[in-house]
C-alpha positions as CSV (number, residue, x, y, z in Angstrom):
1,M,-8.2,15.0,19.8
2,K,-7.6,15.4,15.8
3,N,-9.3,17.7,13.9
4,L,-11.4,17.2,10.6
5,F,-7.7,18.1,8.5
6,E,-5.4,15.9,10.4
7,K,-8.0,12.9,10.4
8,T,-8.4,13.3,6.8
9,I,-4.8,13.4,6.1
10,E,-4.2,10.1,7.9
11,W,-7.0,8.4,5.9
12,I,-5.4,9.8,2.4
13,G,-2.1,8.0,3.6
14,W,-3.7,4.9,4.6
15,L,-5.2,4.6,1.2
16,Q,-1.8,5.0,-0.5
17,I,-0.5,2.3,1.9
18,V,-3.7,0.0,0.8
19,A,-2.8,1.0,-2.9
20,S,0.8,-0.3,-2.8
21,P,0.2,-4.3,-2.1
22,L,-3.2,-3.8,-3.7
23,L,-1.6,-2.6,-7.7
24,I,1.1,-5.8,-6.8
25,G,-1.8,-8.6,-6.3
26,F,-3.5,-7.5,-9.2
27,A,-0.5,-6.9,-11.3
28,L,0.2,-10.5,-10.4
29,G,-3.4,-11.8,-10.8
30,V,-3.5,-10.2,-14.4
31,I,-0.1,-12.2,-15.2
32,V,-1.9,-15.0,-14.1
33,Y,-4.8,-14.6,-15.7
34,I,-3.0,-13.9,-19.3
35,N,-1.2,-16.9,-18.9
36,F,-4.3,-19.4,-17.6
37,Y,-6.8,-17.9,-19.8
38,N,-9.9,-20.0,-18.6
39,A,-12.3,-20.0,-15.1
40,I,-8.9,-21.5,-13.1
41,G,-6.8,-18.5,-14.0
42,L,-9.4,-16.2,-13.4
43,S,-10.1,-17.2,-10.1
44,F,-6.4,-17.3,-9.1
45,G,-6.3,-13.8,-10.5
46,I,-9.3,-12.7,-8.4
47,L,-7.9,-14.3,-5.0
48,S,-4.3,-12.8,-5.4
49,T,-5.8,-9.4,-5.8
50,I,-7.8,-10.0,-2.7
51,I,-5.3,-11.5,-0.8
52,G,-3.1,-7.9,-1.9
53,L,-6.1,-6.0,-0.5
54,V,-6.2,-7.6,2.8
55,I,-2.4,-7.4,3.4
56,G,-2.8,-3.8,2.6
57,I,-5.4,-3.2,4.9
58,R,-3.6,-4.9,7.9
59,F,-0.5,-3.1,7.2
60,A,-2.0,0.0,6.7
61,T,-4.1,-0.1,9.8
62,K,-1.7,-1.3,11.8
63,K,0.5,2.3,10.6
64,L,-2.8,3.9,11.6
65,K,-2.7,2.8,14.6
66,G,0.8,3.2,15.4
67,E,3.2,5.7,14.5
68,G,0.4,7.5,11.9
69,T,0.3,6.9,8.6
70,M,1.9,9.9,7.4
71,S,4.8,9.8,9.4
72,F,5.4,6.5,8.3
73,L,5.0,7.6,4.6
74,S,7.6,10.7,5.4
75,K,10.3,7.9,6.5
76,V,9.9,5.5,3.4
77,I,9.9,8.5,1.1
78,A,12.5,10.7,2.4
79,S,15.8,10.6,0.5
80,H,18.7,10.2,3.1
81,E,21.5,9.8,0.3
82,L,20.6,13.6,-0.6
83,N,20.4,14.8,3.0
84,K,23.7,13.3,3.4
85,K,25.6,15.0,0.7
86,E,24.3,18.4,1.7
87,E,25.9,17.8,5.3
88,E,29.3,16.9,3.2
């Protein structure tokens, strides 16, 4: 069983994974709202933010149940190019 520290770290990783699609959806929503400054633009802006949130939650939960969020993030953040130069 995982202890409290490991669970906390995994949930922080979960939040980081959720934040990426959420921010992309929010940015698209702002762009739509700025271009269509009315109720329809606002509706599409809110909809794109919600879609980004849902995609982020589904993806982060999939990674949490699978390999773990910190394992996934460490693979994404790692710079393999720098490691190859050090080996040569």
